[in-house]
N, C-alpha and C positions, 0 to 999 in steps of 0.2 A: 233041642232046647224049647221047651215051651214057652212061646209069648203071649204076651195078655194083650189083646187089643186097647187102642188108645182109650176107645170108646168107654170100655169097661174100666180102665185104667180112669177116667174122667170120671162116671160115675163113684168108684169108689173115693178117690180123692173127695169126691163132696160130701159124702158121709163123713170121712174122717175129717174133715175139716171141723164140721157141728161137734168133736168133742173133745169135751176142755179138760185143763188138766187138773190134775185134785192131789197136791201134797207130793211128797218125794215117790221117786217110784222107783223100782228095783228092775233094773234091765236084766234079761235073761238071755243067753245065746241061744241060738237055735229058735228064740221064738221073735224077740224084738230088732235082733241082730244078726247076721250070717258072718261066720268067719270063711276067707276065701284061703285054698289052699289048692298048689303055693299059694303064701303073701306075694306080689310083686310090688319090687321095690321103687319107689316111686323118686322122677328124676327133680328134687328140689336140695336146697343147700342143705348143710349139715345142721341137725338140730331143729327143723323144719318138718310139720305135721300137713299133711295134703290133703286138702277135705275136697271132694270131685263131686259134680251132679253131672249126671245121667242124663240125655237130655235128647227132644228136638223141637226147634221153632214151630215144628206143624203139627207138635203133639198139643192138645189142649189142654192135657192137665199140666203141661210143663208151665201152660202160660198163667194158668191159674196160682202155680205155683211160686212165682216171682215173685210175690212180695215177702212168702216165708225165706225164700234165698236172700232177699236184702235184710231182712231180721238175723239168718243167721250169717252171713258176713261180718254184722256191727258185733256179734255175740261172740265172735271167735278170738282167740287173747293170738298176742302180736307173733307167734311163733308157728302160725296157720297159713298157709297159702292155699286159697281156695280159687281151683281153675272147673273145668268143663271139660267132656266126655260126649261127643255128637252121636245118637244111635242114627241106624240106617235101614232097621228091621219092616216098618213100615214100609213097604213098594208104594200100596194104593195114594198114600197120602203126600207121595212125594218126598220121604224122608231122606232118601241117598243124597239128592239133591242138596238138601241144606245142610246137610254131613259137610260135602264138599264146599259148599260155600263157605262153612264155618272154619273147615281147615284151612282155605284161601285166605281168609281173611286173618287167621293166626299166622300162616306164612307170611301175611304180609306188614303184619304188625297193627290191625285195627280191628281185631276182635272184639276187643276188650269197648271202646268207646260207642261202637255200637250194637253192642248186646240185645241193650232194651229195646233199644230202635227196630231191631230185626222182627221182635216179638207182636210189636205194633203193627210193622208192613203185613205181616201175616192176619193176625187178629184181629186190627181197628180197619178193615177194608181199606187195607195199601195196596198197593201193587204185584207183592205174591201171598196176596189171600189165596187159600188152597179149594174156599167154600165159594156158592154165589149165593145169590139173592133169596134162595131156597133152602141154604145153609145144605144144601148135598154137595159133593164135590164138582170142582169145575171140569169141565171136558178136557179143557188145556190147560196142566199144570203149569208153575211158573217153573224157567228153566236157566241154567246159570250163566247167562245170558242176560236175564230177568237181574239175577242176584248183583249181576256186575253192576247193572246201573242203580239200586239200591246203596252199592258203596261207593260209585262216583259218587252221588249225592249225598252220601251222609258223611267220607271219611275221603274223599278226593282222590279216591283209587281212579284213573283212567279205565275204562270198560276194556278195552285191549290188554292192558295190564292186567288186570282182573282175572277174565277169560285166560290168559296165556297161561298165568299160573296156578290156575284150578286143572292146565293140562297138561302142568309138569312132571319130572320123574318124583318132584317131592311130597307133591300132593299127592300123587299115587301112593306113593311109599307113606305118607303118613296113612290115609284112607285106611291102606293094610293094615298098620299099627296100630290103629286104634278098633279096627272089627276084633284083632285078634285078643285085645285087652278087654273088650264087650264078653267074647267067649269066656277067657280067661274067670273073669268076676262072676259071671253066670248072669247077666241083667237079663231078666224076664219082663221090665215094665219100665216105663220112665214115669215122674222122673224116680230116679236111683240115686242115693247119695253112695259115697267109696270112699274110707277112710283110712288114709293110710296105706292103700293097697289091700289091706288087710282085713278090712268089716265090711260090710255091704247091708245098707237097710233104705227103709222106705218110709211113704207116711202112714201106711197100713201096718206095716210091721211094730210101730214107734207105737202106732193108737192114736194118731194124731198129729197137726203140724208143728204144737207147740209142742209137743214131747219129742217131735223129731229134732227140733233143735238142742232139746237136754240130752240127747239120747248122743247127739253127735258131740256135744260139749264132753262128756263122760267116756266117751272112748278116745277124745283128743287126750284127754287128762289121763289116759291108761297108755296112750303111747306118749304120752312127755314124758314119764315116770322115768 
C-alpha cells in the first residue's frame, strides 16, 4: 500500500483549503470519491449512516482539518453517526502510540470528551508534543504513560488504570481490528473520510474542504435512500 507522508499531506491540504467552492458540484466516482470493495457493514443501529474520519493526533494535516470536522458534524442529518479511526502508519512521528491511546480512551469511554484537547496537547506545546522548538522531531517521543497522564488530567482516569487498559486483550484486539479496517479501506493518507464503509474520499479528491463537506452530504443522501 502506498503511503503518503504526513508532510506531503499537510502541503496538499493547505493547497486544497485555498480552493473555493463555486456553484453546484458534479461528483464522479473514481475521481472525487472511491468505491470500497467489498464494502464493510458498519456497526451502527439500523437506519443510521456512519461517517468516519481516519486520522492521527500526530498528523499535522489532521490538526488543520479539525475546524472542517466540526463544520461537517454540524452539517450532518440526524441519521448520521460520526466516528473516528486512528491510523498508525507513520512510526517516525509516534502514530502507533497515539493510535493505542485513542483506542484505550474508547474502551474507557473518554475518547469523545478529550478529542480536541488531545490535538491541543500535541500541537499547542503541550506535554504530548512530538516536535521541539526547532520544529524537528523530539529525540524522546511521548509514551503511553505520558498519554495516561493526559487522560488523568482531562478525564480523571487514573494513570495505572489507563496503562493497564492499554495493555489489555481488548485493546490489542481493537488495534488489530483497526489495522484490518485501514487495509480494507485502502487508506493511503490522513485525513481520509469513509462513508458507511462503502466510500473513501479526502480533501484533495473533493477539491477543497467546503467541497468535502458537500460530497459527504451527497454520499450520505445516496446511502439514506
